[in-house]
N, C-alpha and C positions, 0 to 999 in steps of 0.2 A: 522352270516347267513343273518341278515337284510342288512348289508352293501353289501354283495355279491349279494343279490337279487336286491338291488337298482342299483348296477353296471350293472347287467343284463338288468334291465329296461331301463337304459340310452342307452345301446347298441341297445336295441330293438327299441327305439325311433329314434336313429341315422341311423341304418342300415335297419330297417324294418324286420329284422329276426335275430334269434340267431341259429347258427349252432349247431347240436347236439354234435359236438366235442368241442364246446366252454366250458370252465371250469364253466361258470355261468349257463349253461343249466340245470345242476342238481338241480338248485334252481327254476325250473319252477313253482312248486306249490306255492312257496313263492312269485314269481313275479305275479302270478295270483291273490293272495290275496292283493298285493299292488295296482294292477290295479283296483280292486274293490273299493278302497278308493280314486280314482281320481275324482275330481270334477272340473268343468269349470264354466264359467260365466252364463251358462244357461243349462237347462236339455237336449236340443237337442245336444249341443256340447259335453256335458258329455257323453251321450249315444254313439255318433259317435266316440269319442276318445277311449272309453273303447272297443267298438267292434273292431276297427282297431287294437288296441294293442293285444287283444285276438287272432285275426286272424293272425297277424304277428307272434305271438308266436306259435300258434298251427297249422296254415296252413290248417284249416278245418272249413268250414262255420258253420256246425251244432255244433261242439264243441265250436266255438266262440260264437254262439247264446246261447248255454247252460250256459256258464259262464256269459254272459251279463244278461240273465234273472235272474240268481242267484244273481248277484250284485244288481238288481232292486227289489229283493224279489218277483218275479212273476214266479219262477221256476216251479210252479204247472202247468203252461200252456205249458211247453216245448214240451211234446208229441203231444199236439194238434197243435202247431204251425209248427212242422216239418212234420206233416201229410199233404201231398199235396192235399188230397181229401177234407179237411175241409175248408169251406169258411166263416162260421160265428160261433161265440162262445158267449153264453149268460151266464152271471154270476149274480146270485142272492144269497145273503148271506145264507149259510146253506141249499141251495137247490142244487139238482143235476145239474151239468153243461149240458146245451143243446148245441148241435152242429148242423150245417147244412152242408150237403154234396150234391153232385149231386143226391143222392138217397132220399133226404128229411131231415127233422129234427128228431133228435134222442136224447133221454136222456141218458147220460153216467152214469156210476156207481160211479162217483167221485163228491163229493160235493164241491161247491165253499165256501171257508172259508171267514169269515168276514174280516180277514187280507188281503186276496187276493183282494177283492173288494175295500177295503180301500186304497190299493197301487195305484189303478187307480185314486182314488180321490186325493191322494197326488201328483201323476204325473200331474193331471189337475191343481192343485194349483201351482206346479212348472212351469207350462206353462202360468200362469197368470190368470187362471179362479178363480172367486170368487164363492164359493159354498153357495149360499143364496137361501132363499125361493122365492125371486124375479127372480131367474135364475135357475129354477128346471130342465131344460132340455137343454143340450148343447152337442157339439161334438168337438173332437180335433184329430189331426193326431199324429202318433207315428211311427218313422222309427227305426226298430230294425234290423240292418245289412241288409240282402237281402229282408227283409219283410217290407211292409208298411201297418200299421194298421189304420183303422178309428174307433175311440172309441166314441160311443154315450152313454151318461149318463142321466138317469132319477133319480131325487131325490124327497124326500118328499117335498110338500104334494101330488104330483101327483101319487106317489107310496108309499107303506108302508115302504120300505127300499130301499137303493140305488140299482139300476139295471145298469149293464154295458153290452153293446152290442158291440162285436168286429167283424169288417169286415176285413178279411185278403186278401190283394192283393199280389199275387205272380208273379213276373216276368212281362214281357211286351207282350201284344198282339198287333199284327199288323193287318191291314185289310186283308192281305193274310191269316194269321193264323185264323182269324175269319171266313173267307170263308171256309177254310179247316175243321173247327170244326163244320160247319153247322149252325153257328149263323146267317150267311147272305149268300146271293147269289152273284155270280160274278157281275150280273147286278146292285145289290145294291152298291157294292164297287165302280163300275165304275161311277154310278150316284153321289155318295158322293164326289168322287175325282173331278168330273166335276163341280158340283154345289158349293161345299164348298171350295175346294182347288184352282181350276182354275178360277171360276167366283166370288169367295170370297163372297158368300152369308152367311147370318147369320144362326146360327144353334141352335136348341133346341132338345135335346134327351129326350124323355118322356118314362115313363114306371113305373111299380110297383116296390116296394123295392126289391133289389137283382136281377134285370133283366139284369144288365150289362151296365147300363147307363154310368158310369165312365169309364168302360173298352172300350166302343166304342168311347167316347170322347178322351181318350188317344190315341187310334189307329188313329183317324182322325188328331189329333195334330201332330203325327209323320209324316203325309203326307205333312203338310204345310212346305214350305221352312224354314230351321232353322235360316236363317239370319233375318227373320221378328221378330220385337220386340213384345214379348208376355208379358202380365201382367196377372198372375193368382191371383184371389181374392177368397180364400177358406180357412176357418178356419180349416178344417180337413186336408189340404195339401195332397190330395190323388194322385195328378198327379206327375209323376216322375221328378226328377232332371236330366236333360239331358245336359251333359257337352258341347256339340257342338251346343246347341240351345240357342238363345238369349232370356233368361228368366228372369223375375222379379216375385218373389213369395211374396205375401202379405197374411199373416194369420190373417185376421181381419173379424169380423162379420159385421162391418159397411161398406158394399160394395159400397154404394152410395158415401160416403165421399172419399173413395179410388179412385173412378172413377174420381171425380173432381180433386183430388190431382195428378192423373196420366196424366192429360191433358197437363202438361208441360214436359212430358217425351218422346215425339215423339213416341207414341205407335202405333203399327199396329193392334194388336189383343187383345181383352179382353176375358179371359176365366173365367167366374164368378162362376164356380162350380154349386152348387144347388140353384135353384130358389125356396125358401121355404116360406119366409115371404114377406109381401107387399113391404118392402123397397128393397128386392132383385129384385123383378120385376121392381121396379122403377129404380134401378141401371142399369139393363139390357136395359131398354127403353132409359135411358139417354145416355148410351154408343152407342146405335144404332143411336140416334138422332144427335150425333156429327160426324157421318160418319165412325165409327170404326167397323170393323168386330167383332161380338160378338158371343161367344159360351157358352152354358150352358146346364144343365140338370134340369129336374123337374119330380115330381111324377104325374102320370096320368094312369088310367087303360084302356083308349081308346083314339084314335086320336080325336074324337069329344070332349071329355072332356078336352083334352090338349088344343085344339083350343079355347074352351070356357074359360078355365082358363086364357090363354094369353089375350084374348079379354077383360076379366074382368078388367085387369090391363092396358088396352089400348095399348097393344102390337100388332101392325099390322102384318099380316102374309105375307105382300108384301116383296119380296126379302128374304124370309125365307125358310129354309129347316127344316121340323119337322119330326123327326124319332120316330115312336111309336114302343116300344119293347114289347115283350110278355114273360111271365113266366108261363110255363105249367107244371102241376104236373101229371105225369103218373107213370111209373115204376121208373123214375128218373126225376129230374128237367130239363126241356128243356128251354133254353133261345134263343130267335131269334128275328130278325126284323120282325115285323108284317106288317108294312106299312110305306111308305115314302111319305110325302106330300111336294110338291115343288111349290112355287109361285115366 
C-alpha cells in the first residue's frame, strides 16, 4: 500500500492531478498522510508545497485547507478560517476563542487549548523568532493557501500567558471594490490615483487597529504600474505576491538597515508596512530623503494626531498624502476614509 501511495504521490507531483480512474487514486487517503510528512528547507516552503499537493489531489480549496491545517495541528481553527465573515481571532490558553466580524466582537463556545496556542509559538520559532523575555511582543505572516494571516503574539511578562491575535486577509480589494463597498467615495479614489499614482507623492495611511489600513495600501499598490520595482519591508508579509508585479519582499524588523541595503537595487518604491517603532519612522524618513516614493501605514485615531506623530519623528508633510481612516461601531463595524490630507 505504501508503495502504491508513493507512486500516486509521484504522479501527483509530475502531472498536478490524479484522475479518479487512475489505479493509484484509491490510495488517496494514504497519499494525504504522506503529504502531511513532507518537509522543506523552511516553514513557508513546507506549507506552500503541502497546500499545492492537497489541492492538486482534491481539487477543492476548502478541503485542501482542511488537510493543511490538520498537518500543522491547528485544525481547531478550520471553521473560523472558512467563515468569510470572520476577520480576527483571539486565542488565549483555556479561554473562549473571541472572534471579530462586521457585527463586532463575540465570544464563541469553543476554548483555545494550550496546544493550539503553542502551535503558533512553534510556527514563530520555525520562522526564526526567538521567544525571549527581551522580545515579548512580535508579529509574523502566515500564508495558508488562499488565506493570508497576520499573527501577533504577546508573551510573559507583558501578559500572564501567551496571547495570539490572528488577522485574516481574504482575497484582494481594489479601489473600485472599496468604492462599491462604501469604504471610500469616487472622489477619494480619483484623488489617490492622481496624487500617489500619477504625481508619485509619498503616502501614509493612518487609522485605528482594524480600520483597513493594509487593505487600502494593497489597493493603491495595485494601481501603480507593475513594472516599477517595489521593495516591501514588513515582517508580517501582509501584502500579496503578485506574479506580474516587480516585487522584492523582505520580512525583517530592521527596516532602516534594509533601506540602506536596497539602495544598490535600483528601487522605485519602498512599501515599509507599519510605522510602529522609532526606527521604522527613521527608515521611512531615510527612504524619502533619498528621493524614493515611500508608502506606509501607522496607527492614529485622528488626522491631527497622525500629523503630530509624523512631525515628532521629523517627517515633513510636504509632498505627502495622509489618509485618515475611521472605524465606527454601530449595528455593525463600519470602516471608511474619514479625511485625506494632501500637501
